[in-house]
N, C-alpha and C positions, 0 to 999 in steps of 0.2 A: 140488751138493754133497749127499754122501749122507745120510742121515738121523742118523747117527750123530755126523758133522761138524757139521751145523748143532745137536746138541744141545748138544756140546761147547762150540761157539762161544757159544751163549745162555749156556752155565753161565758160561764165562769172563766174558764181557761182565758177568753178574750180579755176580760176585767185585767185578771193577773197579769196578762202580757202588757197590758196599755199601761200599768203602773211601773213597767221596767224589771219585773221579778222574771230571772232566766229559769222558768220552768222546762223541762224538756218536753219535746212534743207527744213522747212516747210515754209520759209520767203516768204510772199506776193508780185507780181509785182507792187505793188503798195506802199510797206513800205517804210519808208523813213530808207536810208543806211548811210548818210552824217550825218545830222542833230540829227537823234537819236544816231549818236556816234558809229554805229556797224561798220563800215569804219573809220580806223583812217590813219595818213599820209602814212604808209608804206602802206596800201591797196591801196589808192589813187595813188600813185607813180606806184605801181605793175598793175594798170588798167591803166594808161597812157602811159606805156609801151607797154602793148598787144595792147591797141586801135590804137597807133600810127603805129605800126607794120603792122596794118591791112589797114590803111586808105593812100591815095595816094594824094597829095604829102607829108603829114606827118600831125600832130598835134600842133598846135599853141594855147596852153592854155590860150591865152590873147584875143582870139576872141570869148570865150563864159563864161558864168557862170558856172564853174564846180559845185558850189554847189547845183545849180538849175538843171543843165541839166544832172548830173549824179547821183541824189541822189535816185532813185528808179530804181530797175530792169529794168522796163517798160521803162524809160529814157533813161535808157544807151541803150537798145536794139534799141530804136528808134535812138539815136545819132548813133551807129555804123552803121545802115542799110543806114543810111543818104548819106553816103561814098561808094565810089566802093572799094571793096576787093583788098589790093595789088595783083600782081601777084609776 
């Protein structure tokens, strides 16, 4: 994994942990987070806030299927990388 990808992964795991979600340290990038129940509504809210702070012009939760596009760390990283970082 490139350094940027590793940093983004670590940052996502930090945000998830701060929300109180109990995601295992060794979670695989393709492991289900939402459908498995690892992420609850609080964790998803915290992720939405964090992602919105990074994306320009903002995040419209009605424009995508959150349960599909955010269900794994890999999908979360791809989602965030699709948008320019807010300056």
